[in-house]
N, C-alpha and C positions, 0 to 999 in steps of 0.2 A: 476767769484768771486770773488769780492772787498771789502779785511774786513781788520779790529785790526788784529794783530798775537794773537795768541796766544800759551799755549804750545804745543801744541799738530801740531802748525807749525815747532816749532825749526826744528829738524831731517831734514824736506824739504827745509828751507832759508838753510841748512849746505849744505847738497848737490848739488845745486843747487851755491853756495859760492863755493865749493870746485872742482868742474867740471871749474872751471873758472879760478882759483886762476891755478888748473892744466894744464888748454889748450885756455890763452890766456894771453892781456895784460892790459885787462878792468882794475885790479888790480894791482899795482909794486912788490907785492909779491909771495911770491914759498912756503911759508906754509901753510901747509893745518891748520882749527878752529876744534874745536870740538863743540859735540853740547853743552856740557858744558862755555866752554867759547862765543859762539854766547844767552845761557840764559842769561848771567852776563852782557853780553855789551847788549843786547833785554831790560834787567828791569832796567841799567843804564838809555840806553836812555828814554825809559815813563817815570821814573820817573824823567824828565827835562822837561816832556811834550811834548817829542820830537814823532812823530808815526814813527810806522813800520806798514808799508800794504804790504799785502800779497794777492799775485791772485792765485786762485785756479781752473782748470777743469777735467776735466773727471782721469788724472794719477794722483792730488795731485795739492803736491803745484806747480807752474806756475813762480813765478817769487817774488820781494819783493823791496821793494821799502821801503827809512827812506830821515828823514837828522838830522840833528845836525849842532852844532855851526860852524864857517866856522874861526875863531880863538875867540882864552877864552880871550883876551878881552877886557872890557867893552863897548871901544867903537864900537867893531863889533857884537853888539847882537843884533840888527835887521838884521844879514848878517845869509842867512843857505848852505850848501855844503850838496848838497842830493846823498846817492846813492843808482841805479837801476839797477835792475841781472833778469832777463830770464831766467829759464832750455834751456837747448840748443835745444829740441824740439818743442819748446813753437813760438823761436823768427819769429817775422814781420809779430803775427797776431794783435799786437797792444795792446798789454796789457803793452809791456814798453812804449806809450802812453799817454793809459787809467790810469795806474801809478801815470806817470807825472805830470798829468792832476789835481792827485786828490791828491798829493804834494803840487802844490800850491794855491790848494784852500786853503787844513790844512794847511799851512803858512801862508796867507792872515788870516787867521782867529784865528792864533795867533799876528796878529799884527808887522810880517814880513813885509823888504823891500824887499830883494835883495836873489836872490840865486842863487848861482854860483853850476856849472860843475865841474869836473875835467876831462879830458878821454884823453886817450891815440893819442896822431898824429895822428897814423893812422888809428883810430879807424871810418869812413870816417860815419857809421850808426850813430853810434851813437852823431855823430858831425849833420847828415843832422835831424837824429829827434829834438834835441834841439833844432834847428836851426826851424823848423819847429812848431816849438812850443816858436816861440818867443825869445827864451836863445841866443846873439848877442858873437861876439869872442871879447876874454879880453884880451888874452893874449897867448903864448908859451915860453914857461922855455921847451929849446934845453938839448935834454940830460943831464936829471935830475934822467931816471928812467934806471932801468939796469934789464932784466930780460932775459930768454933765451939766452943767450951769444950778449945781443943786446944790445945801449942804442936806450932810449925811449924820446920823446918829452912828455911834461903835455901840454893838452890847455885847458884853462878856458874860459869858457862862462859861460855870466850871465844873469837875467833877473828881472825887473825891476817884486816885484808881487802888 
């Protein structure tokens, strides 16, 4: 089941995001977030009209996906960048695909023109997921991130909506 986030979903979202922060390079930060941080982030995001989708399974919150401004300048108004994370034990079951498809539809309904993904250059599974859904490579920024004692490339992919 996938739906718009509610207050009750925030602790589950935080658990997923903090696991991603601690154990992967899917995000280039090492600082855990709090429920209060993510509640404020969710409220700001939805106040701007952007969705925060939550996937549920029998064990609770299984994933989340959202998008927001790509860049703050007015000329980028029709371009959004998304975030998508799935709980470690719920990966490879199609939830990411379902959530990203719904995000694309929500972006279309908001009149957006392009969706951008920023992916760790070594995350082949995420790159494949995006390519299966019509995203194409748009560039690689070499060694712009640093985590776990190593430099990370950032790959941008994009899709017209």
